[in-house]
N, C-alpha and C positions, 0 to 999 in steps of 0.2 A: 504494500501500500504506499505508494508516493505521498510525501508530506511537502506542503509549503508553509512554512516559517515567517509570518509577517511579526515583525518585533519593534523596534525602536528607532528613533534617532539619537544617535550617543550624544551625550552631553559632555563635551570634552573638558571642561574647565568648572570644577566644583571643588569647594573647599573641604578640609576635614582635618580633625586633630589627629595627633599620632597617638597610637595606642599599645598596649602589650597583648600577645595572645596568651588567656588566662588558660587553656585546655591542653598543655603540653606534656602534662601526664602520660606515660605510655604504659600500655599493658601487652603481654604477649600471649597469643594464642595460636598454637600450631592448627593448621587446616591440611587435610588430606587431599592430594591430588596426583593426577598421572605422573608418573616420575620422570617421564620423558618431555614432557610439555614444558617444565622450566629451562631444561637444558635448551631446548629447541629455540626458545625465544632468546634466551641470552646470547645465543651465539648467531642471530641474525637482527644485525643492527639495524636493517631496513624497518623492522618491525619493534619499534621503539618501546622499551622498559624503562620508566620514569624511575630515576635513581637518585637517591640523596646525596647530596655535595656535587653532583653531575648536572643534572634538570633541577634546578633550584638548591640553595644552600641545604646542607644536613638539616638545620635549624627551622627550615622553613616550615610553615603551619602544614602544608599538604604533607608533610613527611611524618608528621607526629601522629601515632596511633592514639587513639583516645582511651582514656582509663573507663572502665565499665562504670565507675561511679563518676562521671564527668557531671560537673554543675549542669542543671536544666533550668532553663530561664522560667521565672514565675508566671509569664503569659504563655506557656508553651502550650497548654491544653487548649486555650480559646483559639490561639493563633494555627493551631494543626487544624482544630475542628474547622475553621473558616477556610482556611485553604484548602482542605481535601474536598469541601463541599463545592468549592469554586472549580479545582479541577474537574469533579465529575459533572460540573454543570457547563464547562465549557467544550467537554468532548467525552465520545463514548471509549476512548481508547488512549493510552499514553504510548509514546513511541520512545524507544533510544534508537534514534535514526543513525545509521551507519554513512554519515553525511559529512563530515568535518575533515577537509584535507590536513595531513601533517606531512610536509616534505622534509625527509631529513638527507640534507645534502652532503657531498665529498668537498675535499678542495679544489677540485678541478672542475667544479659546475661554474660556467661564465656566469659573471655578474653583469646585471643592467639596471638602468635607472626606472623605479617606479614612480609615477607622479603622482603626488599629494593634490588633490584638487584644490583650486584657488591659492596654489603657494606663492604667486606672484602679486597677490594684493591681501592675503591673510596671514597675520602675524604668526597665528598658532600652525597654520599650514606651512609657512616658511620654516617655522621651527622643526617640525616634523621630518620635512623634506629632506636634511641634512643626513637623516639616518637611512633613506631610502634610496639614495643615490648609486648605490652599488649593493645590490640584493641578489644574491645566488639563487636566480629563479630557473627552476628545471623547465626545459621545455615552454618557452612562453608561448609558441603558437598553439601548445595542445595543454596549457596549465589550466586545470580544473579547480573550480572553488567549491565550497559550500552550496548547496542547490537552492536554498532558500532566499528570502528577499535581503539577507545579509550578507550574503558571498563572502564570506570570511575564508580565509587561509592561514597557515602556520608554516613558516620555514625556519629549519634549524640546521645549523653548520656545527656537528660535535667537535671538529678538529680546531675550531677558534671558539668555541663556545658561544658563539653569537644566535640570536633569536629573534624573529619578527613575527609579529601579528598584525593582519591587516583587515579592515572592515570596507565593505563595499569596493572589493576588486572588481574591476571592469576592463574591458579592452578599449582603449580609446580611439581604434580606427587608424591610428598611425603605425608607423614603422619606426625603429630605432635600432641604433647598433650596438650590440653587448660587446663586453670585454675583450673576444678573440674577433671581432671585426664582422661578425654575423648579423645580417640585417633580420629583426625579430618582431613580432607584434609588441606594441607598447601597451602598458597596463597602468592604471590608477588606482588608489584608494582615498577614501575620503577621510579616514583615521587609523590609527593603527599605533604600534609600539615597538620599541627596539631595545633588546638588552646586549649589550657589548660582551657581558660574561654571564653565562646562565647560572654559573656555579655560585655566584654570590647573591642571586635573586631571593628575596624572602618569601615570595609565593604571592606577590603582587606587586602591579606596576607603581614604582615609586614616582612622587611628583615630582617635577623639576624644580630645584631650589631657586634657580634664578628667574623663572617665568611664573610659576605656580601651575603650569599646564599638566595635565593629567593623561598618560599615555595608555595605550591599550585598545582592542578591538570590542572587546565587549562592555555592557554597560556598567557592570560592578567592578571594572578597572582591575581584572583578575587574568593573568596569562591563561591562555587555553589549555597549554600543557599541564596546568596545576590538576585539571579535573576530567581531562578528555579519555574516554575510554579507548585504549589503542588497541589495535591488532596483537602487539605484544603482550598486553594485558590478558588478552583471550588464550593466547597461544601458552602462557605459563600458567593459566588456570586460577589467577588471582589478581586483584586489583589492589595496589600497594599505595592507593592515594584516595581523595575523597572524589566522588563523583559530582557531577553539575546537573543542575535542572534550570530551565525555563519556567516560569510559571505565568497564569493567565493575567493580563493586565488588571482585572477584576480584583486579583488579589494581592498585588504589589503595592506597598507602602512608599510614598514619596518624602522628600524633605528628609529624611533620614537613612543611614546606613550601618552595617555591622562592620566595626573597623579594629582590629582585622578580621577577613582580609579583604572586604569592599573598600574603595577609594572613593565611591562617587555612587550617585543612584541615577535612573531615569524613572523612578517610579511617580505614579501622579495621585495616589490616593492617601487621604489623611485620617487616621484613626488606628488605635491599637490594636484591631483585629487585623490588620493587613500585615503582610510580611515583608520587612525590609529586604533590599538587596545584600547579599554577604550573610545571610542568616545562614546557620548550619544546622540541618537536622539529621538525627540519627535514629537507627533501630536500636530497641535495646539490646545490650551485648547478650543478654540470657535469652532472647526471643527464639523458640524454635522454628527456623526456615522451613523445616520439612512439614508443618502444618498447612502450607500454602502451596497451590498448585504451580504457580510460575517459580517458585523458589525451592520446589523439592529437589532433593538429589539422593540416589540411592548408594552414595559412596564410592562409585565404581566407575559409573560413566563419566563423560565429559560433562562437565557443568553447563548448563544453558545461562544465557545472557544475564538474564533478571536474577539469578542465584548469585551470578558473580557481583552483579550491583548491589545486592541486600547485603552481602558479607562486606563489601566496601563501606555500606553504610553503618553496618555495625561498628567496623573498625576505624574508620576515617570520617565518616559523615557524608552529607549531599548538601552541597553549597549552592544557594539561588543567585545565579549570577546575570539575569536578565529577564526580560516579560516578553509574553507574546500573546498570540491568539488562544494558545491552549499551553497545556504542560508538556513538555519533553525534554528527554537526555540526548546526548550526542556520544557517537562513538567515531572512530576514525573512518575515513572514506576509503574505499578499496579500488574503486574504477577510476585511477588516476595514473599519469606518467612515473609516479612513486613506485608502482608494482608492474614487473612485467605481466602478469596474470593476477586477478582480481582474486585476493585471498579468501574472500567470502564463497568464493565458489571452488577454488582449488585448494586451499590449506586444509589437511585433514582433520585439524583441531579446530580451527575457527568457522569451518563451514558446518560443524556440529554444534557450536556455540550459538549461531544465529538461526540454526536450522535452514530447512530446504526452502528455495526460493517459493514465493507465492505467484499464483497465477495474475494477481493485480499489480504485482511489482513489489519489492521490499522481501524481507525473509520471516519464516514464520514465528522465530524466538524474539523478533526486535519490537514487539507490540503487545500489550496485554489489555485486558478489559479493566476497566476503571471502578465500574460500579458495583462489582461482585466482591465484598471484603474477603473472601476465601481464595482469592487468587494470588494477591500481595498484601502486606501488612501496612498500607498506607495509614489507616487510623492509629497504628500504634507507634508512629514517627513520635520523636522526642526534639523539642527546640532547645539546643545547648545556649547557655546564658550568654547574653549578648551585650556588647559595649557598643552605645548608637550614638553616633556623631551627627553632625548636620553642618550644611553650610553656611 
């Protein structure tokens, strides 16, 4: 089932006080998984596995396992109840759409200028342009973006630890010359972010101290790599970081956000029943996932996608990073020049995680019914204690 995600116009400059992350307490819990899956993922750097101290600092919020007794926000019950009601009112299904490109490039990838729209007249765009003058964009003529209205994409060069997120990637219709003299299609973005050394990133886009500008492709100002379900995650049969979720516009709070990890918001509703962007939800650590049809696992077979997501929500949480027409999670896109063949069809583990292709498009295990409480434990979510800031 194809999904079109209508989301938001990014607010690039919003204020916010610095804060500390209160939930860094760690818990250890082993998970049983096929022995060959982890080794396969670790040996295949095309299928990125997010690692502490490499993809964000080892102390970054997204690498911290939640303690079983991590503090719960006093408003948890009311916010969860309202959010779940809005999720169910907006759609019959929730998707984890395998539609977010993550390009892992090597040093030989030619670089090219990606134009920031209005960079000639807008000081914010001119500031961002300096970081997008030499982007190692693979195959510009066939470069694929996220398929919804935000057309996002992420490019990461591990050899130099550089990382780019872009929002509203689009071909301009012009041709430009890349670093090896080839004439290729020109691309533009409206906003985005650049990290010169991902090993130092705290798990959110840092505000530029000279200008106050806030980079990053998604509304909350969090790098996509902190929450994206990657092909590598699926192959190793464990998501070792938070997952992310877009929630309905009707459920998103404006004016404030949870910092960290959010650095801004584009929410428009006011009232304590609405969810701030950057809010972290978890499933209780002692919740029996085998009591739900979408998260059941027999202990032997390959874990399905929503089982992996539920385990990640127990161990690391689920961050709200944007708003849209309905609730949706995102996984790495497979049909891009990143892969010689789409791993969702060809990889023996990943193809089982997402399930067989459906007649209408998509994969059987990438969407589940929202209305039936026996499918997935949405009602059991808990909101972790927040630190709300405002502009």
